[in-house]
C-alpha positions in Angstrom: -9.8 -3.6 1.0 -11.2 -6.9 1.0 -15.1 -6.7 0.8 -15.0 -3.4 2.4 -12.9 -3.9 5.2 -9.2 -2.3 5.8 -6.4 -5.1 6.8 -3.1 -4.9 8.4 0.0 -6.9 8.7 2.1 -7.3 11.7 4.9 -9.1 13.1 4.1 -11.0 17.0 7.7 -11.8 18.5 8.0 -14.2 21.5 10.1 -14.4 24.3 10.2 -15.9 27.6 10.6 -12.4 29.2 7.9 -10.6 26.7 6.0 -10.4 23.9 6.6 -7.3 21.5 3.7 -7.0 18.8 4.7 -4.9 15.8 1.7 -3.1 13.6 1.4 -0.1 11.5 4.4 1.9 13.1 3.8 1.2 17.1 5.2 -1.4 19.3 3.1 -3.4 22.0 5.7 -4.3 25.0 4.2 -6.9 27.3 5.9 -8.4 29.9 5.3 -9.7 33.4 3.2 -7.0 35.4 3.2 -4.9 32.8 2.7 -3.6 29.3 2.9 -0.4 27.3 2.5 0.8 23.5 5.8 2.8 21.6 4.2 4.6 18.7 7.4 5.1 16.5 8.5 8.3 15.3 8.6 8.0 11.9 6.9 5.0 9.5 9.3 2.2 9.4 8.9 1.1 6.0 9.4 4.9 4.7 12.6 4.7 6.6 13.7 1.7 5.2 13.0 2.6 1.6 14.8 6.1 2.3 17.7 4.2 3.7 17.9 1.6 0.8 17.6 4.5 -2.2 20.1 6.8 -0.3 22.9 3.6 -0.4 22.1 2.8 -4.0 22.8 6.5 -4.6 26.2 6.0 -2.8 25.6 8.3 0.5 25.7 5.2 2.6 26.1 2.1 1.4 26.8 1.1 5.2 23.2 1.6 6.5 22.1 -2.0 4.7 22.2 -4.5 7.2 22.0 -7.6 4.6 24.5 -8.5 2.5 24.0 -8.5 -0.9 24.0 -12.4 -1.4 21.5 -12.8 1.4 19.3 -10.3 -0.2 19.4 -12.3 -3.5 18.3 -15.3 -1.8 15.4 -12.9 0.0 14.7 -12.0 -3.7 14.1 -15.7 -4.4 12.0 -16.6 -2.2 9.8 -13.9 -2.7 9.6 -14.8 -6.0 9.2 -18.3 -5.7 6.4 -17.4 -3.2 4.5 -14.9 -5.9 4.9 -18.2 -7.9 3.3 -20.5 -5.8 0.3 -18.1 -4.7 -0.4 -17.4 -8.8 0.0 -20.9 -9.8 -1.9 -22.8 -6.5 1.3 -25.3 -6.5 4.7 -25.7 -4.4 7.0 -24.3 -5.9 10.7 -25.2 -5.0 13.6 -22.4 -4.7 17.4 -23.4 -5.7 20.0 -23.0 -2.9 23.1 -21.9 -3.6 
């Protein structure tokens, strides 16, 4: 919590036909003339983690949608972002 207040993280996807807002397992869909809220059945982060753990255990590696090479690039960007935030400086990510 920041100064006694909670926070959330979400995603807004904007297209010419609709806006989709994703936050805490809920999806708001806004289209021309209508708006609705769709609540996810499960916590999406928990479900993603469970799929990953099962894939690592060898049960079903095909359920991971990102190839290993892309995952390594994502990790490099994430680590660089963490380093940049900690140092307060620009960090260059090597592109391979």
